[in-house]
GUNUKE-58070 format. One record per residue (C-alpha): residue number from 1; residue in one letter; chain; x, y, z. Coordinates in nm, 4 decimals. Example, Ala and Ser with C-alpha at 12.3 -4.5 7.8 and 13.67 -1.06 7.14 Angstrom:
<rs>
R  loro  marza  marse         u         v         w
R     1      a      A    1.2300   -0.4500    0.7800
R     2      s      A    1.3670   -0.1060    0.7140
</rs>
This chain:
<rs>
R  loro  marza  marse         u         v         w
R     1      m      A    1.0242   -1.4132   -0.3516
R     2      s      A    0.9421   -1.4744   -0.6884
R     3      s      A    0.6795   -1.2940   -0.9386
R     4      t      A    0.4361   -1.5146   -0.9095
R     5      s      A    0.4391   -1.4885   -0.5088
R     6      d      A    0.4127   -1.0863   -0.6184
R     7      d      A    0.0938   -1.1397   -0.8129
R     8      a      A   -0.0485   -1.2947   -0.4907
R     9      l      A    0.0072   -1.0457   -0.2678
R    10      i      A   -0.0958   -0.8192   -0.5055
R    11      r      A   -0.4222   -1.0148   -0.5697
R    12      a      A   -0.4929   -0.9757   -0.1325
R    13      a      A   -0.4399   -0.6522   -0.1737
R    14      i      A   -0.7139   -0.5936   -0.4739
R    15      d      A   -0.8779   -0.8033   -0.2307
R    16      a      A   -0.8667   -0.5704    0.0283
R    17      a      A   -0.8976   -0.2538   -0.2196
R    18      g      A   -1.3126   -0.4036   -0.2086
R    19      l      A   -1.3242   -0.2498    0.1569
R    20      a      A   -1.3607    0.0736    0.0634
R    21      g      A   -1.6584    0.2558    0.0910
R    22      t      A   -1.8629    0.3953   -0.2041
R    23      e      A   -1.7123    0.7467   -0.1461
R    24      d      A   -1.3183    0.6576   -0.1001
R    25      v      A   -1.0745    0.5757   -0.3463
R    26      p      A   -1.0387    0.1668   -0.3756
R    27      i      A   -0.7205    0.1450   -0.2381
R    28      g      A   -0.6383   -0.1510   -0.1160
R    29      a      A   -0.2731   -0.2609    0.1469
R    30      v      A   -0.2022   -0.5982    0.2885
R    31      v      A    0.1130   -0.6869    0.5199
R    32      f      A    0.2261   -1.0556    0.5286
R    33      g      A    0.4741   -1.1157    0.8376
R    34      p      A    0.8378   -1.2603    0.7485
R    35      d      A    0.6450   -1.6133    0.7428
R    36      g      A    0.4102   -1.5037    0.4468
R    37      t      A    0.1281   -1.4826    0.6673
R    38      e      A   -0.1182   -1.2218    0.6470
R    39      l      A   -0.1347   -0.9778    0.9358
R    40      a      A   -0.3762   -0.7265    0.8554
R    41      r      A   -0.5892   -0.5744    0.5635
R    42      a      A   -0.7011   -0.2084    0.4888
R    43      a      A   -0.8503   -0.0067    0.2231
R    44      n      A   -0.8630    0.3649    0.2028
R    45      a      A   -1.1716    0.4809    0.4553
R    46      r      A   -1.0495    0.8937    0.5106
R    47      e      A   -1.3834    0.9978    0.3587
R    48      a      A   -1.5219    0.6700    0.6137
R    49      l      A   -1.3767    0.8304    0.8785
R    50      g      A   -1.3099    1.1933    0.8237
R    51      d      A   -0.9374    1.1472    0.8676
R    52      p      A   -0.6636    1.2432    0.6003
R    53      t      A   -0.4194    1.0194    0.7266
R    54      a      A   -0.6849    0.7132    0.6729
R    55      h      A   -0.4666    0.5901    0.3520
R    56      a      A   -0.4644    0.2217    0.3208
R    57      e      A   -0.1112    0.1137    0.3550
R    58      i      A   -0.1582    0.3655    0.7438
R    59      l      A   -0.4213    0.1849    0.8333
R    60      a      A   -0.2431   -0.1899    0.7723
R    61      l      A    0.0501   -0.0878    0.8994
R    62      r      A   -0.1191    0.0329    1.2447
R    63      a      A   -0.3317   -0.3606    1.2349
R    64      a      A   -0.0199   -0.5278    1.1393
R    65      a      A    0.2022   -0.3914    1.4349
R    66      r      A   -0.1167   -0.4298    1.6821
R    67      a      A   -0.0636   -0.7472    1.5301
R    68      h      A    0.2931   -0.8749    1.5403
R    69      g      A    0.5109   -0.6067    1.5724
R    70      d      A    0.8302   -0.5007    1.7950
R    71      g      A    0.6566   -0.2594    1.9405
R    72      w      A    0.6307   -0.0211    1.5944
R    73      r      A    0.8621   -0.2403    1.4282
R    74      l      A    0.7913   -0.4401    1.1437
R    75      a      A    1.0721   -0.6277    1.0394
R    76      g      A    1.0987   -0.8912    0.8078
R    77      a      A    0.7321   -0.7426    0.6971
R    78      t      A    0.6597   -0.6927    0.3447
R    79      l      A    0.3963   -0.4216    0.2205
R    80      a      A    0.1363   -0.5430   -0.1190
R    81      v      A   -0.0534   -0.2542   -0.2296
R    82      t      A   -0.2451   -0.1691   -0.5194
R    83      v      A   -0.1038    0.1601   -0.6051
R    84      e      A    0.2468    0.3656   -0.5199
R    85      p      A    0.2137    0.4377   -0.1871
R    86      c      A    0.2824    0.8894   -0.1238
R    87      t      A    0.5027    1.0348    0.0318
R    88      m      A    0.3518    0.9927    0.3889
R    89      c      A    0.3209    0.5925    0.3295
R    90      a      A    0.6595    0.5721    0.1714
R    91      g      A    0.7607    0.7778    0.5358
R    92      a      A    0.5652    0.5642    0.7090
R    93      l      A    0.6830    0.2325    0.5442
R    94      v      A    1.0449    0.3443    0.6463
R    95      m      A    0.9523    0.4280    0.9447
R    96      a      A    0.8264    0.0693    1.0259
R    97      r      A    1.0793   -0.1434    0.9263
R    98      v      A    0.9630   -0.3157    0.6686
R    99      s      A    1.1491   -0.4995    0.4553
R   100      r      A    1.0139   -0.5075    0.1464
R   101      l      A    0.6864   -0.3208   -0.0798
R   102      v      A    0.5600   -0.4471   -0.3411
R   103      f      A    0.2861   -0.2185   -0.5468
R   104      g      A    0.0568   -0.2189   -0.8153
R   105      a      A    0.0002    0.0829   -1.0815
R   106      w      A    0.2444    0.3578   -1.0766
R   107      e      A    0.0827    0.7132   -0.9487
R   108      p      A    0.3200    0.9891   -1.1866
R   109      k      A    0.0948    1.2637   -0.9672
R   110      t      A    0.2034    1.1578   -0.6016
R   111      g      A    0.4156    0.7971   -0.5936
R   112      a      A    0.7216    0.9112   -0.3901
R   113      v      A    0.8294    0.5380   -0.4510
R   114      g      A    1.0359    0.6285   -0.8077
R   115      s      A    0.7506    0.8696   -0.9371
R   116      l      A    0.7455    1.2171   -0.8513
R   117      w      A    0.9762    1.1065   -0.4930
R   118      d      A    1.1780    0.8513   -0.4315
R   119      v      A    1.1797    0.8574   -0.0488
R   120      v      A    1.2323    0.4314    0.0020
R   121      r      A    1.6091    0.4624   -0.1651
R   122      d      A    1.7352    0.7663   -0.0156
R   123      r      A    2.0095    0.7303    0.1348
R   124      r      A    2.0151    0.8967    0.3938
R   125      l      A    1.8013    0.7469    0.5654
R   126      t      A    1.8655    0.4392    0.7992
R   127      h      A    1.6112    0.1905    0.6596
R   128      r      A    1.5733    0.0993    0.3180
R   129      p      A    1.3218   -0.1600    0.1723
R   130      e      A    1.3677   -0.3878   -0.1225
R   131      v      A    1.0928   -0.2667   -0.4061
R   132      r      A    0.8698   -0.4285   -0.6585
R   133      g      A    0.6274   -0.1758   -0.8429
R   134      g      A    0.4573   -0.2175   -1.1174
R   135      v      A    0.2731   -0.5707   -1.0264
R   136      l      A   -0.0809   -0.6091   -1.1839
R   137      a      A   -0.0286   -0.2892   -1.3017
R   138      g      A   -0.3030   -0.2689   -1.4955
R   139      e      A   -0.5879   -0.4459   -1.3324
R   140      c      A   -0.4269   -0.2304   -1.0689
R   141      a      A   -0.5022    0.1097   -1.2387
R   142      a      A   -0.8164   -0.0253   -1.3644
R   143      l      A   -1.0021    0.0002   -1.0428
R   144      l      A   -0.8560    0.3501   -0.9851
R   145      e      A   -1.0003    0.3934   -1.3289
R   146      g      A   -1.3546    0.2878   -1.2309
R   147      f      A   -1.3961    0.4939   -0.9370
R   148      f      A   -1.2685    0.8136   -1.0812
R   149      a      A   -1.5046    0.7400   -1.4293
R   150      a      A   -1.8307    0.6576   -1.1995
R   151      q      A   -1.7031    0.9848   -0.9347
R   152      r      A   -1.7546    1.2069   -1.3281
R   153      d      A   -2.0796    1.0336   -1.3947
R   154      l      A   -2.2122    1.1130   -1.0265
R   155      g      A   -2.1069    1.4695   -1.0878
</rs>
């Protein structure tokens, strides 16, 4: 896919981030099928659901597997997310056999796709997706910066 297409994927993820509740960090994820159709979208919902695994990527992968997957497999799918996935989410997308990951902002504190760790490129794993990071990184980082600035103002 071209960078223009990747921009569109991340714009969809930015839209999905808007689904996050006021207490949840606004991270959005969208799964696209092999033909480019949207299969599922989700936002972080850890606070809303009281579930430590309710990251946007996990919720979107679960919904996409129900909509499209070969059981749990999402071969040929692309996951677009506003922020570099953490270890849990990186592991989940590898285990789901997602073919391609496109993400926005880098996350130096918890990122597992090149910043702190590099789970998706570990040669010991049987599946390694194609990755493109830093797409519309400034716009994606602004979502987080705005959220955390508002949290500081409240507290």
